[in-house]
N, C-alpha and C positions, 0 to 999 in steps of 0.2 A: 440840339444843334446838330444839322446834318453834316457830315464829313464829306469834303469835295475830293473827287478823283483829280489826280495831278498828273503832270507830264514828270517823269522822273529822268535824270541824266546820271548814266554811269560815270563816276568821277575819274575813271582811269582810263587815259586816251589809248587808242589801239594804232600801232604801227601797221600800215598798208603800203606796201612798196616804199615810194620815196617820201610819203606823206604820213599823216596821222589823222585820224577821225575820233569822233564821239558817237556814244549810242543813247538816243532819247527813246524811252518807252512811253507811249501814249495810254491813257486810262484804259482802252480797249485791249492793251496788250501788244499792240502794233509797235514794233521797233523802226525807228528812223536813223539812218546814218548820216551824221554831219561831217562832211568831208572839207578839204581845201586848207588843213592846217599844215605848215612846213616845219614845225618842230612840236615836240611834246609840250614845251614850255608855252607855245603859243595857244594850243587847245586847252591847257589848264588856265591861261589867262583869260580866254574868251569866256570859259565856263565860270570863273569867279569873278568876272567882271559884268558888263551889261549885256554881253553877247546872249546869255541863255534867256534873259528877260525879253530882249528884242526879238529872239527867234521864236519864243512862245506866242508873242503878240501877232507876228506875221501868220501864224496858224489859227488865230482866233481864241486862244487863251488869254488869261489874264498875266500879267507879268509874273505873278507868284506861282502859276503853273496850274490854276485850277481850271474847272471846266470852261468851254469857250464861252466868251461872252456874247450873249444874243440879244443885247439891247439895241443893236443898230437897225 
């Protein structure tokens, strides 16, 4: 069975100015910063809830983070 490349989230939010951000690393190694969190707790809640899965889907990945779904 082939192993799928996945989007990985760094589980530790980063304080930037007055806000917080998370870092996602794509299978290619490219990093994308996810900003707009007002508190560290908000970033952690987003990541542990449905936020990460929804974010992946908007970029063409499956909710689990594997390679983009090209069936459409």
